[in-house]
Structures are given as C-alpha cells and as structure tokens.
N, C-alpha and C positions, 0 to 999 in steps of 0.2 A: 263170533255169533253164528249160529246155525239157522240162518234166515231163509225161509222158503217163499215168503209172500211180502209184498210191499203194498200197503193201503194208503190212500190219500183222501183228505178232505177236498172239497171242490172250490167254493167261492173264496177268493183271496189267497188260496193256496195254488190252484192251477189256473184260475182266470183272474183278470184284473176287475174284480167285482166292485171296487171302490168307484171307478169311473162310471160303470154301468149304474150302480146304485144312486150316485149323485145325479146323473142325468134323469133317471126315473123319478126321483124325488122332485126335481125341479119341474118336470113336465106336469106332474100331478098338482103341485103347488100353483103353477100358472093357471091350470084349468079351474081349480077350486076358487082361486082369487078372482078370476074373471067372472065366473058364474054367480058368485055370492058377494061381490063387492068388498072383498077383504084385501088386506095388505099381503102381498106375496111372501115377503120375508117372514111374516107372522105365521102363515100357513106352513111354510117350509120348516120352521122351528117346531111346530106342532107335529109334523110328520116325523121328524127326527126323534122327538121325545117319545112318541108312541112306539116307534120302531125299537128303540132301546128297551122299553118296558116289555113289549110283546116278545122280543127275542129272548130276553132274560127269563120269561115264563114259558118258553117253548111253544109260543103261538106264532105260526107262520102264514096263516090265511090272511091275505091282504084285504079281504072284505071286512074282516074283524078289525084290522088295523084302521081302515078308513072310517068305519063307524065310530071307533074310539077317537079318531082325529076330529070328526065332526062334532062329537060331544064336547071335546075340549075347546073347540072354537065357538060353541053355542049355535051351531047351524044344524039343519036337518038334511040328510041326503037320502033320497028314495032308493030302492033296490036297483033301479035302472041306472041311476047315477053312479052308484057304488060299483056295479059291474063294468061300467064304462071306464071308471078310474082304474080298475084292476087291469082292464085291457090295455089302456094307454101306458100304464106303469110297466107291464112286461114287454110291450112293443118297444118302448123307449130303452128299457134295460138291454134287450137283445141287440138293438142297433149299436150299442156301445160296448158290448161284451167282447173281450179280447183274451185269447189264450196267451199266457206268458211265453216268451221265446224259448225258455229252457224246458218246457213241458213235453212237447212231442219227441225231441231227441232223447230225453230221459226215459220216457215210457217205452220207447222202442228199444233203447239200450237194455233196460231191465228185462224185457221179454227175451232179447237175444242172449242175455246172461242166464236165462232159465228161471227167473222169478215169476210167480203168479202176481199179476198186477190188478189191484182192486180199488174200488171207490166206496167210501162210507161217508155219506153226506146227508144233511137234514132235508126234509121235504120243503117245498115252496108253498105248502098249504093246501094244494089241490092234487089229487092223485094223477100221476102222469106228467105233471107240469115240469118238474125238475128233470126227469129223464128226457123229455122233449127238448129242454134247454141244452142239456149236455150234448144231445144228438145234433142240434143246430150249430153248436160250437165246433163240431167236427171231430170229436175225440172219443165218442161213446164206444166205437169199435176197438179202441186200444185197451179196453179193460176186460179182464176175464171174469170179474165179479163186480156187480154194482148193487149196493144196498142203499136205498133211499129211506132213511130212518123216518118213520111217521107214515110212509106209504107201505113199505115192505115189512116193517115192524111196528108194533104198537107204540113203543117208546122212542123218543128222539135222543140224540146226544145232548148231554153227557152221560146218559144211561149206558151201562155196559151191553144192553140187549142188542143193539145193531152190530157191535163188534163180535159178540158171541155168534150171531147169525152168520156173519161173514166167515168166521173160523169153521163153523159147522159145514158150510157149503163146500169148502175145499178140504175139510177133514185134516186140519193141522192144529197144533197147540198154540196158545197165545205167545209163548216165548220163541216161536218160529216165525213171528211176523213183526213188521215195523209199521207204525202209523205216523203219517206226516200231516200236520195241520198248521194253522196259523194263529189259533186262539187258544191259549192255555186253559182258560176256564171251561170251554166246551169240547175241546179236542183231546185233552190229556186224561181227565179222570176215568172215562170209560175204557180207553185203551189200556191204561195202567191196571185197571181193575181186573182185566182178563189176561194180564201178563205180557202185553205187547211192549216192545221197545218203542219209545216215544220220541218224536222229532218235531220241533217247532221251526217253521221257516219264517224268518224275520226279514222280509224282502227290503224293508225301508229302514232298518236299523233303529226302530222306535221302541222295541221291547227291552226291558232290563231283566236279564236272566236271574239275577239274585232276588228279584221281586216276584217271579212267577210262582204261582201256587195253584196246583202242584207243579213241581219243577220237571221239565222234560229230561230225557237222557241226553239229548243233543239239541243244539241250536245251530241252524245253518242260515245262510243268506241267499243261497241259490240251490236249485235241485242238482246241479252238477257236483256240489259238495256231497250230496247223498250218494251219488255214484262213486265218488272217491272213498267214502266211508265203507261202501260195500265192495270196493275194488272191482267195480264194473265199468269198463271203458266204453265211452260213447263215440269215440272217433272212428 
C-alpha cells in the first residue's frame, strides 16, 4: 500500500462515546420525567428510539430530537425547555467523554512515521459544536485535517462528499488514504466510493465481519493493530 494519509471517525472510534451517550440520555430522561410527571424508563426508551431514527436519517440537531421525543410522549416542550435539555445533554456528555488509551500514542506514531493524520466525522447538529467537543477532549491539535461533515460540507457521511473534501485539501488520491471507523453502515460506503482503504475497529468484538455490508478491507480491535498493518512503530 502506498498510503500517505490516515483518516479517522471520532465517536466510538477515538472516544468512548457509549458511556458519554448513555449518561447524556439518562440526564435528559431524568429531567423530562421530573418536569412532566412521566416514568423515567419510558422517557429513556423514547430518547433511544428517536436517536436511532434521527441518526439513520442524517439528522443530528438535538433540538429536533427532543421535539420528536416530546411528540412521541404526548407532551409539549417550549423552546426554552428544549434549549435547556440540549445544554444539559452536552454538558453531561462532556463530563463522561474519554479518549481511548490507544488513541494518542497511535496518532503521534503516525505523525512520526510521516503520515498525514485527519478526522472525518459527522456534525453534532450545530456549527462549531463538534469541533469544540474534540478540542475539549484534548486531541484536536493532533490532526492535520479536520472535516466536520454537515458543518464543513453540505452532506454528511455516508455520502462521499466529506471524504472527497478531505482528499482535496491535502491533494492526494483516494487509494493513498485509509479511513478507520466503527460503523460499517456510515463509515465504509463513502470511503470506499472515493477509493480509500477501509478499516473497521471493533473494540468490543460485537461485529460479525461476514455480515458487514459493505465489507471493510480490514477489521481490527485496537489502533495498535493499525500501526502494525502500516509497519509504523509506536514504542
């Protein structure tokens, strides 16, 4: 492989978004249940259902999510309440957001080995929000290129547009780049469409490679495996 650049997804690839997401959901569910006399478990389930539907449709604005949640629960949230829920959601998320232990050593090793290191990730629904979150997590300065799809581009993943924009910025061809993500459905199609080598990281061993559609070129369980794949030493 004549690889010149390595691009990454963000949530669940580089940070433990699962813990952050669950904490944010619970915080919002508790607030809504208390304010509207609802069962907290019922509210939490409504949040999860809306989240799944919205993400599948490429909608990431939590204000829209919470309006849909309210509709499904048969309650009315005024704009002030919705804005407050968005605020406590992201504050709760940030308090539990953790960078995986293999991330910083891997990013630094890739840069030492001469690779361009980039990030291609979807928006959080409001311009600047995702970039600010990455900065608070302390790793924004480790990337040479950052594309927030939906902020920096019109279309979000799995569209090829964010991937094409990243390639354009550093002036390389698709087959000279690798993309690493954790969700086959949103991370693989766009990267494959522009010719990138595709890697899925399955940190918890829950994915079945033979059922992935489309199938990535490689499946790894740790970013250190990526370094071995590229013969880039991190020690």
